C-alpha positions, 0 to 999 in steps of 0.5 A: 054969915053972922058973927055967931056963926063965924065965932062958932066956926072959929071955935071949931077950927081952933079946937081941931088945931088943938087936937092936932097939937096934942097928938103931936106933943104926945108923939114928941114926948115919946120920941124924947123919952126914946132918944139915945144921944144927948144931941138928939134929946136936945133937938127933940126937946126944942121942938117939944117946947115949941109945940107946947108954946103953940098949944098954949097960944091956941088954948088962949085963942080958944078961950077968946073964941068961946067967950066971943061965941057965947056973947050975944 
């Protein structure tokens, strides 16, 4: 495979991962709103923040992959 093809594949994979993380974050946000006990809210908030951090990292990776795919 060429570098351009590899870069495009990487970009598509990262975009797919971001789609999954977005859906997961939305679900956890809803569960967090519905949580009754403070202990449960804290647990869900910790997971929610972890998902947010992962999403930010994958956004950074997507930007890097997009720049790599756009370069000749």
